[in-house]
N, C-alpha and C positions, 0 to 999 in steps of 0.2 A: 504494500500500500504506500502511495506517495505521502511524504510527510505533511503536505498541505491539507490532507484529509483528517489529520489528528484533531479530535474533538468536534469535527464537523457533523451536524445532524440533518442537514438538508443541502442538496446540490442543485443549482439552477444552471441551465444550459441555454446559450444562444442557439439558433438553428442554422441560418445561412452562413456558410463560411466556417462553421464550427463542427456541425454534425454532417451537413450535406453541402455538396457543390451544386448549387442551383442556378448558377449563372447561365449555363447553356439554355435552359428554359426561359429564364428572365430575358435574355438577349433576344430570343425569337419573338417574345411578346412585345418588347420595346420596339424592335424593328418593324413588326406588323403594325403597331400603333403609329409609328412615324410614317410608314407607307400610306396608311389611311388618311393622313393629313397632307400627303403630297411632299413629304420631307425625306431626305436621304437617310439610309440606315446608319446606325451607330456602330454595330459590330460587337462581337463578344468581348474583345480585349478592352474596349472603352467601358462597357457595362460593368466589367469586373471591378473597375476603379470607382464606379458610382454607387454600388450597392452598400446598404448599411443603415440608412435613415428612413426606411419605409418606401412604399411604392410611389407616393406623391412626390417625394424628393427625388426619387430615381427618375421619374418622368420630367421633372423640372430640369434636371441636369441634362437629360437627353434632348429636350426641346431647346434648351439654351445652346447646346452644341450645334444642333442641326440648323437652327434659325439664326445663329450668330449673335444672340443676345437673350436676356431674360424674357421668358414668355409672359404674356398678359394672362390675367385670370381666366378669361374665356378659353384661350388656347390651351392653357394648362388643364382646365377642367375637361376639355374634349380629349386631350391626349391621355389623361389619367383614366378616363372612362374607357377609351379604346384599349389601353393596356390591360385593365382589369378584365375586360371582355375576352381578349385573346389569351391572357394567362389563365383565366378561369377554365377555358376549354381544355387546357393541357398543362397543368402546373408541375408535372413530375416525370414525364417520360424520358427526359434527358438528364435528370438529376441523379446524382450518385452519392452514396455514403462514403465518407472519407475512411481510409484504413484505420483500424483500431477503435472505431466508434461502437460497433456492435459489441465487441468484447468488453469495452468499458461499461456500457449501459447494462449489459447482462450481469456483470460482476457487481455493480453497485446495487442493482435491483435485488440480486441474491443476498446482499447484506441488509436488505430492508431499509435502505436509505431512501427517503422520499426524493423523487426527482421531479423537477419542474422545468418547463420550457417557457422562456421569455424571449420573444422575437419581435422585431419591428415590422415583420410581414403581416399583412391583414389576416385576421383570425380565420377567415373562411378557407384559406389555403393550407392551414396547418394539417388538418386531418388527412386530406388526400396524399400529402407527402409522407407523413408518418405511416399511414396505412399501407402504402406500397412496399414499405420495408418491414412491416409487421412490428412497428415500434410504438403504436399508439397506447398500448397498455403499460409501457414502461414509465409513463409520466402521470403523476397524480394531479397535475394542474397544467393548463396551457394558458398563456397570455399572448395575444397578438398586439400589433401596433395600434389597433383600434379598440382594444379591450378596456382601456382606461383613457382619461383625457391626456395623460402624459405617456411618453415612451422614452426608451433609452436615448441619450445618456442621462435623462432625468432619473433619479433614484426611486421615484414613486412606484414603478412596477415591482421592484425588488423589495421595497418596504411592505408593499401589499402582500407579497408572497410570504415574507417572514411573519407578518401578523396573521395571515390565514392559517399557517401551520403552528402558530404560537411558539415561534423560535426567536431567540435574540439574534440580531444580525451578525454578531460575532461568531455564531455557530453555523453560519451559512456560507456557501462558496458560490461565486459566480464564475462560470467557465465560458469564455468567448474568444473571438478572433480579432476584435477591433478596439480602437481607443474608446469607442462609445460604451462597450461592455466593461472595460476596465474603469472608466470614469463613473459609470452607474454603480458598479460594485463598490468602489472606494467611497463614493458619496453616501451609499446606503449603510456602510459599515461592514460589508461582506468582505471575506477574503477573496482574492482574485487570482485566477489561473488563465493563461492565454495559450493559444496555439498560433504558430507563425505562418500557416499555409492558407489562411482565409482571405477575407476582403478587408483591407485597412487603408484604402485610398492610396495605395502605393507606398505607405510608410511602414518601417519595421515596427512590429508590435512591441518589441523590446523597449523602444523609446517611451512607451506609455507606462513602463515600470510596474507591470503586474507583480503580484507577490510570488508567482511561480510561472515558469514557461516550460511546456513539454512539446516535443516534436510530434508526438502521437498521443491521442487520448488513452491508448492502451497502457501508457506509462503511469497513468493515474491509479491503476489498480494492480 
């Protein structure tokens, strides 16, 4: 067992970039939404650097790049609606689990540690992705980016989780891939563990100074 888990009674995970590589599906939906608006595609490489703050921010970045400037409210609303429509049709066929994820979740579940998912992805897309990997029963609670008024890096979702399970924040661990996960965890009083392979806007996650860093989640258990 990794030392970061000492005295931890609840583990919270991010989804995109931490448990799954969802960018291939996100990029298809982004490009389909841009095409519907008569704009050029963004491509998977750019989308990989834009993920992490929820679907609205993702489309805002895509539209700003495609149109050469910040989109107006009407264009952003149309683009976001088109993205949600296209992504909702197929949110997971190209999405893959990262190596070590299943082993980690299975082992933690076997130790009867409550596992929670806190993602900035809209809640409606969580179940289809977890279900295709048979992981929906691993988590005692899911929070999407639209489940509460605030989302990461605001600590509110993590504080909600700690209160829901009646655990002090110091007994909780936040596992993620981005500076937003680390910032949310630190602000909530959680311990933080990060992985370097996800989506962090092109920045090394080490620079965010998580409490621990592992190359694979298999190292956690």
